[in-house]
ChimeraX commands (.cxc) that place a marker at each C-alpha (Angstrom):
marker #1 position 100.57,110.05,81.10 radius 0.5
marker #1 position 97.09,108.62,81.58 radius 0.5
marker #1 position 94.80,109.82,84.38 radius 0.5
marker #1 position 95.06,106.66,86.48 radius 0.5
marker #1 position 98.86,106.66,86.55 radius 0.5
marker #1 position 98.99,110.39,87.31 radius 0.5
marker #1 position 96.48,110.02,90.15 radius 0.5
marker #1 position 98.51,107.19,91.71 radius 0.5
marker #1 position 101.70,109.22,91.50 radius 0.5
marker #1 position 100.18,112.40,92.97 radius 0.5
marker #1 position 98.69,110.60,95.97 radius 0.5
marker #1 position 102.04,108.89,96.48 radius 0.5
marker #1 position 103.75,112.30,96.50 radius 0.5
marker #1 position 101.67,113.55,99.45 radius 0.5
marker #1 position 102.19,110.33,101.39 radius 0.5
marker #1 position 105.92,110.39,100.65 radius 0.5
marker #1 position 106.35,113.94,101.93 radius 0.5
marker #1 position 104.47,113.03,105.13 radius 0.5
marker #1 position 106.76,110.14,106.04 radius 0.5
marker #1 position 109.90,112.12,105.25 radius 0.5
marker #1 position 108.75,114.87,107.61 radius 0.5
marker #1 position 108.40,112.21,110.31 radius 0.5
marker #1 position 111.85,110.78,109.53 radius 0.5
marker #1 position 113.44,114.23,109.83 radius 0.5
marker #1 position 112.32,114.37,113.47 radius 0.5
marker #1 position 114.59,111.44,114.38 radius 0.5
marker #1 position 118.10,112.75,115.04 radius 0.5
marker #1 position 119.89,109.56,116.10 radius 0.5
marker #1 position 119.93,105.84,115.43 radius 0.5
marker #1 position 120.80,105.79,111.73 radius 0.5
marker #1 position 120.68,102.15,110.53 radius 0.5
marker #1 position 118.78,101.05,113.66 radius 0.5
marker #1 position 115.99,103.51,112.98 radius 0.5
marker #1 position 115.96,102.32,109.38 radius 0.5
marker #1 position 115.71,98.70,110.61 radius 0.5
marker #1 position 112.81,99.56,112.90 radius 0.5
marker #1 position 110.65,101.12,110.22 radius 0.5
marker #1 position 111.59,98.49,107.63 radius 0.5
marker #1 position 110.52,95.84,110.14 radius 0.5
marker #1 position 107.18,97.60,110.65 radius 0.5
marker #1 position 106.79,97.61,106.85 radius 0.5
marker #1 position 107.69,93.92,106.64 radius 0.5
marker #1 position 105.18,92.93,109.35 radius 0.5
marker #1 position 102.45,95.03,107.71 radius 0.5
marker #1 position 103.18,93.64,104.24 radius 0.5
marker #1 position 103.70,89.94,105.06 radius 0.5
marker #1 position 99.99,88.93,105.13 radius 0.5
marker #1 position 99.30,90.82,101.89 radius 0.5
marker #1 position 102.27,89.14,100.19 radius 0.5
marker #1 position 101.08,85.71,101.31 radius 0.5
marker #1 position 97.60,86.36,99.90 radius 0.5
marker #1 position 99.04,87.76,96.66 radius 0.5
marker #1 position 101.19,84.67,96.13 radius 0.5
marker #1 position 98.08,82.48,96.50 radius 0.5
marker #1 position 95.76,84.47,94.25 radius 0.5
marker #1 position 98.33,85.55,91.66 radius 0.5
marker #1 position 97.54,83.65,88.43 radius 0.5
marker #1 position 101.23,83.32,87.52 radius 0.5
marker #1 position 103.34,80.82,89.44 radius 0.5
marker #1 position 106.13,82.38,91.55 radius 0.5
marker #1 position 109.48,82.58,89.76 radius 0.5
marker #1 position 113.02,82.58,91.11 radius 0.5
marker #1 position 113.47,85.88,89.28 radius 0.5
marker #1 position 110.93,87.41,91.68 radius 0.5
marker #1 position 113.15,86.55,94.65 radius 0.5
marker #1 position 116.25,87.93,92.94 radius 0.5
marker #1 position 114.43,91.16,92.03 radius 0.5
marker #1 position 113.24,91.58,95.63 radius 0.5
marker #1 position 116.75,90.91,97.00 radius 0.5
marker #1 position 118.31,93.55,94.74 radius 0.5
marker #1 position 115.72,96.18,95.67 radius 0.5
marker #1 position 116.23,95.33,99.36 radius 0.5
marker #1 position 119.94,96.13,99.13 radius 0.5
marker #1 position 119.27,99.34,97.22 radius 0.5
marker #1 position 116.65,100.48,99.70 radius 0.5
marker #1 position 118.89,99.81,102.67 radius 0.5
marker #1 position 121.47,102.11,101.07 radius 0.5
marker #1 position 118.72,104.67,100.39 radius 0.5
marker #1 position 117.37,104.59,103.93 radius 0.5
marker #1 position 120.77,104.92,105.60 radius 0.5
marker #1 position 122.03,107.71,103.31 radius 0.5
marker #1 position 118.77,109.65,103.54 radius 0.5
marker #1 position 118.62,109.42,107.33 radius 0.5
marker #1 position 122.23,110.58,107.60 radius 0.5
marker #1 position 121.36,113.54,105.41 radius 0.5
marker #1 position 118.48,114.48,107.70 radius 0.5
marker #1 position 120.78,114.36,110.72 radius 0.5
marker #1 position 123.41,116.69,109.21 radius 0.5
marker #1 position 121.27,118.96,106.98 radius 0.5
marker #1 position 117.96,120.78,106.60 radius 0.5
marker #1 position 114.91,119.01,105.20 radius 0.5
marker #1 position 114.58,121.86,102.68 radius 0.5
marker #1 position 118.09,121.09,101.34 radius 0.5
marker #1 position 118.30,117.29,101.48 radius 0.5
marker #1 position 114.76,116.44,100.40 radius 0.5
marker #1 position 114.49,118.50,97.19 radius 0.5
marker #1 position 118.03,117.60,96.09 radius 0.5
marker #1 position 117.33,113.91,96.68 radius 0.5
marker #1 position 113.97,114.02,94.93 radius 0.5
marker #1 position 115.29,116.18,92.08 radius 0.5
marker #1 position 118.53,114.33,91.33 radius 0.5
marker #1 position 116.67,111.02,91.24 radius 0.5
marker #1 position 114.28,111.82,88.36 radius 0.5
marker #1 position 116.97,113.72,86.47 radius 0.5
marker #1 position 119.16,110.61,86.36 radius 0.5
marker #1 position 116.13,108.34,85.85 radius 0.5
marker #1 position 114.91,110.27,82.82 radius 0.5
marker #1 position 118.41,110.36,81.30 radius 0.5
marker #1 position 118.85,106.63,81.79 radius 0.5
marker #1 position 115.32,105.85,80.57 radius 0.5
marker #1 position 115.99,107.75,77.34 radius 0.5
marker #1 position 119.60,106.67,76.78 radius 0.5
marker #1 position 119.53,103.10,78.10 radius 0.5
marker #1 position 115.91,101.94,77.99 radius 0.5
marker #1 position 115.21,103.87,74.77 radius 0.5
marker #1 position 111.97,105.36,76.08 radius 0.5
marker #1 position 110.43,108.31,74.23 radius 0.5
marker #1 position 108.56,110.55,76.68 radius 0.5
marker #1 position 107.73,113.14,74.02 radius 0.5
marker #1 position 108.33,116.89,73.93 radius 0.5
marker #1 position 105.90,117.78,76.70 radius 0.5
marker #1 position 107.24,115.02,78.91 radius 0.5
marker #1 position 110.80,116.30,78.52 radius 0.5
marker #1 position 109.69,119.92,79.08 radius 0.5
marker #1 position 107.90,118.80,82.23 radius 0.5
marker #1 position 110.96,116.93,83.48 radius 0.5
marker #1 position 113.10,120.02,82.84 radius 0.5
marker #1 position 110.68,122.28,84.74 radius 0.5
marker #1 position 110.53,119.87,87.68 radius 0.5
marker #1 position 114.32,119.80,87.91 radius 0.5
marker #1 position 114.54,123.60,87.52 radius 0.5
marker #1 position 112.02,124.04,90.32 radius 0.5
marker #1 position 114.03,121.72,92.55 radius 0.5
marker #1 position 117.13,123.85,91.99 radius 0.5
marker #1 position 115.23,127.03,92.89 radius 0.5
marker #1 position 114.00,125.40,96.09 radius 0.5
marker #1 position 117.38,124.03,97.15 radius 0.5
marker #1 position 119.74,126.93,96.34 radius 0.5
marker #1 position 120.50,129.23,99.23 radius 0.5
marker #1 position 118.87,129.62,102.62 radius 0.5
marker #1 position 118.13,127.03,105.21 radius 0.5
marker #1 position 119.16,127.10,108.85 radius 0.5
marker #1 position 122.34,125.10,108.34 radius 0.5
marker #1 position 125.80,126.64,108.59 radius 0.5
marker #1 position 128.16,126.30,105.63 radius 0.5
marker #1 position 129.63,122.94,106.64 radius 0.5
marker #1 position 126.22,121.49,107.43 radius 0.5
marker #1 position 124.87,122.86,104.17 radius 0.5
marker #1 position 127.67,121.18,102.19 radius 0.5
marker #1 position 126.95,117.92,104.00 radius 0.5
marker #1 position 123.25,118.27,103.27 radius 0.5
marker #1 position 123.94,118.86,99.58 radius 0.5
marker #1 position 126.31,115.86,99.43 radius 0.5
marker #1 position 123.85,113.46,101.05 radius 0.5
marker #1 position 120.94,114.88,99.07 radius 0.5
marker #1 position 122.68,114.25,95.75 radius 0.5
marker #1 position 123.93,110.83,96.89 radius 0.5
marker #1 position 120.40,109.88,97.92 radius 0.5
marker #1 position 119.17,111.02,94.51 radius 0.5
marker #1 position 121.65,108.74,92.78 radius 0.5
marker #1 position 120.38,105.78,94.80 radius 0.5
marker #1 position 116.78,106.77,94.00 radius 0.5
marker #1 position 117.61,106.76,90.28 radius 0.5
marker #1 position 119.17,103.30,90.57 radius 0.5
marker #1 position 116.26,101.70,92.37 radius 0.5
marker #1 position 113.67,103.48,90.19 radius 0.5
marker #1 position 115.18,101.95,87.06 radius 0.5
marker #1 position 115.44,98.54,88.72 radius 0.5
marker #1 position 111.81,98.82,89.89 radius 0.5
marker #1 position 110.64,99.61,86.37 radius 0.5
marker #1 position 112.51,96.58,85.01 radius 0.5
marker #1 position 111.24,94.31,87.79 radius 0.5
marker #1 position 107.52,95.09,87.51 radius 0.5
marker #1 position 107.49,95.30,83.69 radius 0.5
marker #1 position 110.23,93.20,82.00 radius 0.5
marker #1 position 110.47,90.60,84.78 radius 0.5
marker #1 position 106.72,90.79,85.48 radius 0.5
marker #1 position 106.99,90.72,89.27 radius 0.5
marker #1 position 103.63,91.65,90.89 radius 0.5
marker #1 position 104.17,94.99,92.71 radius 0.5
marker #1 position 102.74,93.75,96.01 radius 0.5
marker #1 position 104.98,90.67,96.01 radius 0.5
marker #1 position 107.96,92.71,94.86 radius 0.5
marker #1 position 107.76,95.40,97.51 radius 0.5
marker #1 position 106.67,93.07,100.31 radius 0.5
marker #1 position 109.54,90.69,99.57 radius 0.5
marker #1 position 111.93,93.62,99.50 radius 0.5
marker #1 position 110.67,94.91,102.85 radius 0.5
marker #1 position 111.15,91.50,104.47 radius 0.5
marker #1 position 114.65,91.29,102.97 radius 0.5
marker #1 position 115.54,94.75,104.26 radius 0.5
marker #1 position 114.52,93.83,107.80 radius 0.5
marker #1 position 116.49,90.55,107.71 radius 0.5
marker #1 position 119.64,92.11,106.24 radius 0.5
marker #1 position 119.72,94.87,108.88 radius 0.5
marker #1 position 118.82,92.54,111.78 radius 0.5
marker #1 position 122.47,91.92,112.84 radius 0.5
marker #1 position 123.10,95.68,113.01 radius 0.5
marker #1 position 119.95,96.12,115.09 radius 0.5
marker #1 position 120.94,93.29,117.43 radius 0.5
marker #1 position 124.38,94.81,118.08 radius 0.5
marker #1 position 122.72,98.12,118.94 radius 0.5
marker #1 position 119.66,96.72,120.69 radius 0.5
marker #1 position 119.92,99.25,123.54 radius 0.5
marker #1 position 119.67,102.07,121.00 radius 0.5
marker #1 position 116.82,100.26,119.24 radius 0.5
marker #1 position 114.94,100.20,122.54 radius 0.5
marker #1 position 115.53,103.91,123.06 radius 0.5
marker #1 position 114.36,104.68,119.52 radius 0.5
marker #1 position 111.16,102.72,120.06 radius 0.5
marker #1 position 110.45,104.46,123.36 radius 0.5
marker #1 position 111.16,107.99,122.15 radius 0.5
marker #1 position 110.14,107.81,118.49 radius 0.5
marker #1 position 107.53,105.10,118.28 radius 0.5
marker #1 position 105.13,107.39,116.43 radius 0.5
marker #1 position 107.74,108.29,113.80 radius 0.5
marker #1 position 108.71,104.62,113.35 radius 0.5
marker #1 position 105.08,103.66,112.73 radius 0.5
marker #1 position 104.41,106.60,110.40 radius 0.5
marker #1 position 107.46,105.88,108.26 radius 0.5
marker #1 position 106.97,102.11,108.40 radius 0.5
marker #1 position 103.36,102.30,107.21 radius 0.5
marker #1 position 103.33,105.31,104.89 radius 0.5
marker #1 position 106.57,104.46,103.09 radius 0.5
marker #1 position 105.24,101.19,101.60 radius 0.5
marker #1 position 101.91,102.84,100.79 radius 0.5
marker #1 position 103.62,105.56,98.75 radius 0.5
marker #1 position 105.97,103.11,97.09 radius 0.5
marker #1 position 103.28,100.65,96.05 radius 0.5
marker #1 position 101.32,103.45,94.40 radius 0.5
marker #1 position 104.38,104.29,92.32 radius 0.5
marker #1 position 105.02,100.65,91.40 radius 0.5
marker #1 position 101.48,100.29,90.07 radius 0.5
marker #1 position 101.92,103.55,88.14 radius 0.5
marker #1 position 105.10,102.14,86.58 radius 0.5
marker #1 position 103.09,99.24,85.18 radius 0.5
marker #1 position 100.92,101.60,83.10 radius 0.5
marker #1 position 103.22,104.56,82.37 radius 0.5
marker #1 position 106.91,104.91,81.36 radius 0.5
marker #1 position 109.52,105.58,84.04 radius 0.5
marker #1 position 110.62,108.76,82.23 radius 0.5
marker #1 position 107.22,110.28,83.09 radius 0.5
marker #1 position 106.50,108.63,86.45 radius 0.5
marker #1 position 109.85,109.59,88.04 radius 0.5
marker #1 position 109.49,113.37,87.50 radius 0.5
marker #1 position 105.76,113.42,88.36 radius 0.5
marker #1 position 106.55,112.02,91.81 radius 0.5
marker #1 position 108.29,115.25,92.64 radius 0.5
marker #1 position 105.10,117.04,93.65 radius 0.5
marker #1 position 106.19,115.76,97.07 radius 0.5
marker #1 position 108.87,118.48,96.98 radius 0.5
marker #1 position 106.13,121.12,97.08 radius 0.5
marker #1 position 104.48,119.48,100.07 radius 0.5
marker #1 position 107.82,118.86,101.80 radius 0.5
marker #1 position 108.99,122.43,101.21 radius 0.5
marker #1 position 105.84,123.94,102.68 radius 0.5
marker #1 position 106.01,121.53,105.64 radius 0.5
marker #1 position 109.65,122.45,106.29 radius 0.5
marker #1 position 108.56,126.09,106.50 radius 0.5
marker #1 position 105.33,125.70,108.50 radius 0.5
marker #1 position 106.21,122.75,110.74 radius 0.5
marker #1 position 109.99,122.86,111.13 radius 0.5
marker #1 position 110.40,126.64,110.88 radius 0.5
marker #1 position 112.97,126.57,108.08 radius 0.5
marker #1 position 113.49,129.86,106.27 radius 0.5
marker #1 position 113.18,131.32,102.73 radius 0.5
marker #1 position 109.49,130.51,102.24 radius 0.5
marker #1 position 109.05,132.86,99.25 radius 0.5
marker #1 position 111.88,131.24,97.26 radius 0.5
marker #1 position 110.70,127.78,98.22 radius 0.5
marker #1 position 107.13,128.46,97.13 radius 0.5
marker #1 position 108.31,130.04,93.86 radius 0.5
marker #1 position 110.26,126.86,93.11 radius 0.5
marker #1 position 107.17,124.85,94.02 radius 0.5
marker #1 position 105.16,126.69,91.35 radius 0.5
marker #1 position 107.80,125.75,88.77 radius 0.5
marker #1 position 107.52,122.12,89.91 radius 0.5
marker #1 position 103.72,122.29,89.53 radius 0.5
marker #1 position 104.16,123.64,86.00 radius 0.5
marker #1 position 106.35,120.63,85.26 radius 0.5
marker #1 position 103.70,118.29,86.67 radius 0.5
marker #1 position 101.10,119.92,84.39 radius 0.5
marker #1 position 103.35,119.39,81.34 radius 0.5
marker #1 position 103.90,115.75,82.28 radius 0.5
marker #1 position 100.14,115.28,82.68 radius 0.5
marker #1 position 99.51,116.14,79.02 radius 0.5
marker #1 position 102.50,114.15,77.72 radius 0.5
marker link #1:1,2 radius 0.2
marker link #1:2,3 radius 0.2
marker link #1:3,4 radius 0.2
marker link #1:4,5 radius 0.2
marker link #1:5,6 radius 0.2
marker link #1:6,7 radius 0.2
marker link #1:7,8 radius 0.2
marker link #1:8,9 radius 0.2
marker link #1:9,10 radius 0.2
marker link #1:10,11 radius 0.2
marker link #1:11,12 radius 0.2
marker link #1:12,13 radius 0.2
marker link #1:13,14 radius 0.2
marker link #1:14,15 radius 0.2
marker link #1:15,16 radius 0.2
marker link #1:16,17 radius 0.2
marker link #1:17,18 radius 0.2
marker link #1:18,19 radius 0.2
marker link #1:19,20 radius 0.2
marker link #1:20,21 radius 0.2
marker link #1:21,22 radius 0.2
marker link #1:22,23 radius 0.2
marker link #1:23,24 radius 0.2
marker link #1:24,25 radius 0.2
marker link #1:25,26 radius 0.2
marker link #1:26,27 radius 0.2
marker link #1:27,28 radius 0.2
marker link #1:28,29 radius 0.2
marker link #1:29,30 radius 0.2
marker link #1:30,31 radius 0.2
marker link #1:31,32 radius 0.2
marker link #1:32,33 radius 0.2
marker link #1:33,34 radius 0.2
marker link #1:34,35 radius 0.2
marker link #1:35,36 radius 0.2
marker link #1:36,37 radius 0.2
marker link #1:37,38 radius 0.2
marker link #1:38,39 radius 0.2
marker link #1:39,40 radius 0.2
marker link #1:40,41 radius 0.2
marker link #1:41,42 radius 0.2
marker link #1:42,43 radius 0.2
marker link #1:43,44 radius 0.2
marker link #1:44,45 radius 0.2
marker link #1:45,46 radius 0.2
marker link #1:46,47 radius 0.2
marker link #1:47,48 radius 0.2
marker link #1:48,49 radius 0.2
marker link #1:49,50 radius 0.2
marker link #1:50,51 radius 0.2
marker link #1:51,52 radius 0.2
marker link #1:52,53 radius 0.2
marker link #1:53,54 radius 0.2
marker link #1:54,55 radius 0.2
marker link #1:55,56 radius 0.2
marker link #1:56,57 radius 0.2
marker link #1:57,58 radius 0.2
marker link #1:58,59 radius 0.2
marker link #1:59,60 radius 0.2
marker link #1:60,61 radius 0.2
marker link #1:61,62 radius 0.2
marker link #1:62,63 radius 0.2
marker link #1:63,64 radius 0.2
marker link #1:64,65 radius 0.2
marker link #1:65,66 radius 0.2
marker link #1:66,67 radius 0.2
marker link #1:67,68 radius 0.2
marker link #1:68,69 radius 0.2
marker link #1:69,70 radius 0.2
marker link #1:70,71 radius 0.2
marker link #1:71,72 radius 0.2
marker link #1:72,73 radius 0.2
marker link #1:73,74 radius 0.2
marker link #1:74,75 radius 0.2
marker link #1:75,76 radius 0.2
marker link #1:76,77 radius 0.2
marker link #1:77,78 radius 0.2
marker link #1:78,79 radius 0.2
marker link #1:79,80 radius 0.2
marker link #1:80,81 radius 0.2
marker link #1:81,82 radius 0.2
marker link #1:82,83 radius 0.2
marker link #1:83,84 radius 0.2
marker link #1:84,85 radius 0.2
marker link #1:85,86 radius 0.2
marker link #1:86,87 radius 0.2
marker link #1:87,88 radius 0.2
marker link #1:88,89 radius 0.2
marker link #1:89,90 radius 0.2
marker link #1:90,91 radius 0.2
marker link #1:91,92 radius 0.2
marker link #1:92,93 radius 0.2
marker link #1:93,94 radius 0.2
marker link #1:94,95 radius 0.2
marker link #1:95,96 radius 0.2
marker link #1:96,97 radius 0.2
marker link #1:97,98 radius 0.2
marker link #1:98,99 radius 0.2
marker link #1:99,100 radius 0.2
marker link #1:100,101 radius 0.2
marker link #1:101,102 radius 0.2
marker link #1:102,103 radius 0.2
marker link #1:103,104 radius 0.2
marker link #1:104,105 radius 0.2
marker link #1:105,106 radius 0.2
marker link #1:106,107 radius 0.2
marker link #1:107,108 radius 0.2
marker link #1:108,109 radius 0.2
marker link #1:109,110 radius 0.2
marker link #1:110,111 radius 0.2
marker link #1:111,112 radius 0.2
marker link #1:112,113 radius 0.2
marker link #1:113,114 radius 0.2
marker link #1:114,115 radius 0.2
marker link #1:115,116 radius 0.2
marker link #1:116,117 radius 0.2
marker link #1:117,118 radius 0.2
marker link #1:118,119 radius 0.2
marker link #1:119,120 radius 0.2
marker link #1:120,121 radius 0.2
marker link #1:121,122 radius 0.2
marker link #1:122,123 radius 0.2
marker link #1:123,124 radius 0.2
marker link #1:124,125 radius 0.2
marker link #1:125,126 radius 0.2
marker link #1:126,127 radius 0.2
marker link #1:127,128 radius 0.2
marker link #1:128,129 radius 0.2
marker link #1:129,130 radius 0.2
marker link #1:130,131 radius 0.2
marker link #1:131,132 radius 0.2
marker link #1:132,133 radius 0.2
marker link #1:133,134 radius 0.2
marker link #1:134,135 radius 0.2
marker link #1:135,136 radius 0.2
marker link #1:136,137 radius 0.2
marker link #1:137,138 radius 0.2
marker link #1:138,139 radius 0.2
marker link #1:139,140 radius 0.2
marker link #1:140,141 radius 0.2
marker link #1:141,142 radius 0.2
marker link #1:142,143 radius 0.2
marker link #1:143,144 radius 0.2
marker link #1:144,145 radius 0.2
marker link #1:145,146 radius 0.2
marker link #1:146,147 radius 0.2
marker link #1:147,148 radius 0.2
marker link #1:148,149 radius 0.2
marker link #1:149,150 radius 0.2
marker link #1:150,151 radius 0.2
marker link #1:151,152 radius 0.2
marker link #1:152,153 radius 0.2
marker link #1:153,154 radius 0.2
marker link #1:154,155 radius 0.2
marker link #1:155,156 radius 0.2
marker link #1:156,157 radius 0.2
marker link #1:157,158 radius 0.2
marker link #1:158,159 radius 0.2
marker link #1:159,160 radius 0.2
marker link #1:160,161 radius 0.2
marker link #1:161,162 radius 0.2
marker link #1:162,163 radius 0.2
marker link #1:163,164 radius 0.2
marker link #1:164,165 radius 0.2
marker link #1:165,166 radius 0.2
marker link #1:166,167 radius 0.2
marker link #1:167,168 radius 0.2
marker link #1:168,169 radius 0.2
marker link #1:169,170 radius 0.2
marker link #1:170,171 radius 0.2
marker link #1:171,172 radius 0.2
marker link #1:172,173 radius 0.2
marker link #1:173,174 radius 0.2
marker link #1:174,175 radius 0.2
marker link #1:175,176 radius 0.2
marker link #1:176,177 radius 0.2
marker link #1:177,178 radius 0.2
marker link #1:178,179 radius 0.2
marker link #1:179,180 radius 0.2
marker link #1:180,181 radius 0.2
marker link #1:181,182 radius 0.2
marker link #1:182,183 radius 0.2
marker link #1:183,184 radius 0.2
marker link #1:184,185 radius 0.2
marker link #1:185,186 radius 0.2
marker link #1:186,187 radius 0.2
marker link #1:187,188 radius 0.2
marker link #1:188,189 radius 0.2
marker link #1:189,190 radius 0.2
marker link #1:190,191 radius 0.2
marker link #1:191,192 radius 0.2
marker link #1:192,193 radius 0.2
marker link #1:193,194 radius 0.2
marker link #1:194,195 radius 0.2
marker link #1:195,196 radius 0.2
marker link #1:196,197 radius 0.2
marker link #1:197,198 radius 0.2
marker link #1:198,199 radius 0.2
marker link #1:199,200 radius 0.2
marker link #1:200,201 radius 0.2
marker link #1:201,202 radius 0.2
marker link #1:202,203 radius 0.2
marker link #1:203,204 radius 0.2
marker link #1:204,205 radius 0.2
marker link #1:205,206 radius 0.2
marker link #1:206,207 radius 0.2
marker link #1:207,208 radius 0.2
marker link #1:208,209 radius 0.2
marker link #1:209,210 radius 0.2
marker link #1:210,211 radius 0.2
marker link #1:211,212 radius 0.2
marker link #1:212,213 radius 0.2
marker link #1:213,214 radius 0.2
marker link #1:214,215 radius 0.2
marker link #1:215,216 radius 0.2
marker link #1:216,217 radius 0.2
marker link #1:217,218 radius 0.2
marker link #1:218,219 radius 0.2
marker link #1:219,220 radius 0.2
marker link #1:220,221 radius 0.2
marker link #1:221,222 radius 0.2
marker link #1:222,223 radius 0.2
marker link #1:223,224 radius 0.2
marker link #1:224,225 radius 0.2
marker link #1:225,226 radius 0.2
marker link #1:226,227 radius 0.2
marker link #1:227,228 radius 0.2
marker link #1:228,229 radius 0.2
marker link #1:229,230 radius 0.2
marker link #1:230,231 radius 0.2
marker link #1:231,232 radius 0.2
marker link #1:232,233 radius 0.2
marker link #1:233,234 radius 0.2
marker link #1:234,235 radius 0.2
marker link #1:235,236 radius 0.2
marker link #1:236,237 radius 0.2
marker link #1:237,238 radius 0.2
marker link #1:238,239 radius 0.2
marker link #1:239,240 radius 0.2
marker link #1:240,241 radius 0.2
marker link #1:241,242 radius 0.2
marker link #1:242,243 radius 0.2
marker link #1:243,244 radius 0.2
marker link #1:244,245 radius 0.2
marker link #1:245,246 radius 0.2
marker link #1:246,247 radius 0.2
marker link #1:247,248 radius 0.2
marker link #1:248,249 radius 0.2
marker link #1:249,250 radius 0.2
marker link #1:250,251 radius 0.2
marker link #1:251,252 radius 0.2
marker link #1:252,253 radius 0.2
marker link #1:253,254 radius 0.2
marker link #1:254,255 radius 0.2
marker link #1:255,256 radius 0.2
marker link #1:256,257 radius 0.2
marker link #1:257,258 radius 0.2
marker link #1:258,259 radius 0.2
marker link #1:259,260 radius 0.2
marker link #1:260,261 radius 0.2
marker link #1:261,262 radius 0.2
marker link #1:262,263 radius 0.2
marker link #1:263,264 radius 0.2
marker link #1:264,265 radius 0.2
marker link #1:265,266 radius 0.2
marker link #1:266,267 radius 0.2
marker link #1:267,268 radius 0.2
marker link #1:268,269 radius 0.2
marker link #1:269,270 radius 0.2
marker link #1:270,271 radius 0.2
marker link #1:271,272 radius 0.2
marker link #1:272,273 radius 0.2
marker link #1:273,274 radius 0.2
marker link #1:274,275 radius 0.2
marker link #1:275,276 radius 0.2
marker link #1:276,277 radius 0.2
marker link #1:277,278 radius 0.2
marker link #1:278,279 radius 0.2
marker link #1:279,280 radius 0.2
marker link #1:280,281 radius 0.2
marker link #1:281,282 radius 0.2
marker link #1:282,283 radius 0.2
marker link #1:283,284 radius 0.2
marker link #1:284,285 radius 0.2
marker link #1:285,286 radius 0.2
marker link #1:286,287 radius 0.2
view
């Protein structure tokens, strides 16, 4: 992976871990919380999308709208499943499983379906990242057995959704040629519109969420698109089979934050797994 793509992905990893830590602090609201931060993203992105449509040398295509609509649906599923996982499980269980399952499935699909060839070091790196995720996620946590099972279920389910939208993203910004800014901004607007009826039916809860968790809504709504756009631009210059695993440095940051900020246990095991993840990142960097 070239230096520019790797730099984009690593910065995105830190930003991604930060907004997930904020999302973990919200223990109610589900789809309404998701609507709130998607709406913040949509409002923040709308002016940039308008400018991009004007200055983009290629004329807008109907395929751009279809690509944005598909990613909007996938991201709604992602947001709802992830937030449910954070309500029922520990960050140190849900987050690494979600982030680890996603690249595992993405790499498999990229090799088997898209016929990408990440090379020996790329595959070794992907394997190390996934192994590190397993070390981080096995055992421990503050959840009881039932909550742990629920956390594992939602973590893996979130990972499957991540794999699906990662592959669709790669196709959209490469094969379909959708500009990343237009693609993500259009998706964010679509997400807000599709969830608007749910938010309207629960408008009292939306008001409570805004009063009690305004800071978290703004953090997630602004940092989520920032992290995602960095990854989309990386996908334009590097194969998905390398970008997807490299994103998982966020697991290291998230694991340390779960220990230091949220007081979750098993720091030694979590940090050991983080070192394995870092070894995987190093292997991917030379791929």
